[in-house]
C-alpha positions as CSV (number, residue, x, y, z in Angstrom):
1,M,20.8,-59.7,89.9
2,Q,19.4,-60.6,86.5
3,K,16.1,-61.7,88.1
4,I,15.7,-58.2,89.7
5,S,16.4,-56.3,86.4
6,L,14.2,-58.7,84.4
7,L,11.4,-58.2,87.0
8,S,11.9,-54.4,86.9
9,A,11.8,-54.4,83.2
10,A,8.6,-56.5,83.1
11,S,7.0,-54.2,85.7
12,L,8.0,-51.1,83.8
13,A,6.6,-52.5,80.5
14,F,3.3,-53.4,82.2
15,L,2.9,-49.9,83.7
16,L,3.6,-48.2,80.4
17,T,1.1,-50.4,78.7
18,A,-1.5,-49.8,81.3
19,C,-1.0,-46.0,81.1
20,A,-1.2,-46.1,77.3
21,T,-4.6,-47.8,77.4
22,L,-6.3,-45.6,80.0
23,N,-9.6,-44.1,78.7
24,E,-9.2,-40.4,78.3
25,P,-12.2,-38.1,77.5
26,D,-12.8,-37.3,73.9
27,L,-12.1,-33.6,73.7
28,S,-13.3,-33.4,70.0
29,V,-16.9,-33.9,71.1
30,A,-18.7,-30.6,71.8
31,S,-19.6,-30.0,75.4
32,T,-23.3,-29.9,76.2
33,E,-22.9,-28.2,79.5
34,V,-24.7,-25.0,80.1
35,A,-22.4,-22.1,81.0
36,E,-22.9,-20.7,84.5
37,P,-24.0,-17.1,84.7
38,E,-21.1,-14.8,85.1
39,T,-20.2,-14.1,88.7
40,F,-17.6,-11.7,89.9
41,I,-17.0,-13.1,93.4
42,N,-13.4,-14.0,92.9
43,E,-12.2,-10.8,91.3
44,Y,-12.5,-8.7,94.4
45,P,-9.0,-8.2,96.0
46,T,-8.7,-9.4,99.6
47,R,-7.7,-5.9,100.8
48,D,-11.0,-4.4,99.5
49,R,-13.0,-7.2,101.0
50,V,-11.4,-6.7,104.4
51,D,-11.9,-2.9,104.2
52,Y,-15.6,-3.5,103.5
53,V,-16.0,-6.0,106.3
54,L,-14.3,-3.7,108.8
55,E,-16.5,-0.8,107.8
56,C,-19.6,-3.0,108.0
57,V,-18.7,-4.4,111.4
58,A,-18.2,-0.9,112.7
59,K,-21.6,0.2,111.4
60,H,-23.3,-2.8,113.0
61,G,-22.1,-2.2,116.6
62,G,-18.5,-3.5,116.6
63,L,-16.6,-6.8,116.3
64,S,-18.5,-10.0,117.1
65,Y,-18.6,-13.3,115.4
66,I,-22.1,-12.7,114.1
67,N,-21.3,-9.3,112.7
68,Q,-18.0,-10.5,111.2
69,Y,-19.7,-13.5,109.5
70,A,-22.7,-11.4,108.3
71,C,-20.4,-8.7,106.9
72,G,-18.3,-11.3,105.1
73,C,-21.5,-12.7,103.7
74,K,-22.6,-9.2,102.6
75,I,-19.5,-8.5,100.5
76,D,-19.8,-11.9,98.9
77,K,-23.4,-11.1,97.9
78,I,-22.4,-7.7,96.6
79,A,-19.6,-9.4,94.6
80,E,-22.2,-11.7,93.0
81,K,-24.1,-8.6,91.7
82,L,-21.3,-6.1,90.7
83,S,-18.0,-6.5,89.0
84,F,-15.1,-5.2,91.0
85,S,-14.6,-2.3,88.6
86,D,-18.3,-1.3,88.9
87,Y,-18.1,-1.7,92.7
88,E,-14.9,0.4,93.0
89,A,-16.4,3.1,90.8
90,A,-19.7,3.1,92.7
91,R,-17.8,3.4,96.1
92,T,-15.8,6.3,94.7
93,F,-18.9,8.1,93.5
94,V,-20.6,7.5,96.9
95,Q,-17.6,8.8,98.9
96,M,-16.9,11.8,96.6
97,Q,-20.5,12.9,96.1
98,K,-20.3,14.4,99.6
99,T,-17.7,16.9,98.3
100,P,-19.5,20.3,98.5
101,G,-20.1,22.7,95.7
102,E,-18.9,22.5,92.1
103,N,-16.0,20.1,93.0
104,G,-18.5,17.4,94.0
105,A,-20.7,17.8,90.9
106,P,-18.7,15.4,88.7
107,F,-19.3,12.7,91.3
108,R,-23.0,13.5,91.9
109,D,-24.5,14.6,88.6
110,P,-23.4,12.2,85.8
111,K,-25.8,9.4,84.7
112,Q,-23.0,6.9,85.3
113,S,-22.6,8.0,88.9
114,K,-26.3,7.8,89.6
115,D,-26.6,4.4,87.9
116,L,-23.7,2.9,89.7
117,R,-24.7,4.4,93.1
118,G,-28.1,2.9,92.6
119,Q,-26.8,-0.5,91.7
120,L,-24.5,-0.5,94.8
121,K,-27.4,0.6,97.0
122,D,-29.6,-2.1,95.6
123,A,-26.9,-4.8,96.0
124,E,-26.1,-3.7,99.6
125,A,-29.8,-3.7,100.5
126,A,-30.3,-7.2,99.1
127,A,-27.1,-8.4,100.8
128,E,-28.2,-6.9,104.1
129,K,-31.5,-8.7,103.9
130,A,-29.9,-12.0,103.0
131,C,-27.0,-11.9,105.5
132,F,-28.3,-10.3,108.7
133,V,-30.8,-12.0,110.9
134,K,-33.4,-9.6,112.3
């Protein structure tokens, strides 16, 4: 019994010594890595991604593997160009600009509306070109 406990104690001491001598990175040295450009791809909620893909698939002739894949690609490309808050605002402006008369003016006329709608249109056109095979 003493041999087992002596062997266990020796093994434990060896493991603790080995763990204490592992080389850990020196965190006090400044990193020389270049920061990646900011991308927004992970900030889009799944629900909004799915809504976009379903609308896109419907516009492209219905559900098929190719359309589903291409539309998933398309929302990913848009997410690389626009933050979710900008995307959401642009989609709201696009949908609400169709409101007739004075009620639609706040969605059609402001500079922010025009800028965001233009950014969304450009992002969608670039994504369409990148993701759909013609």
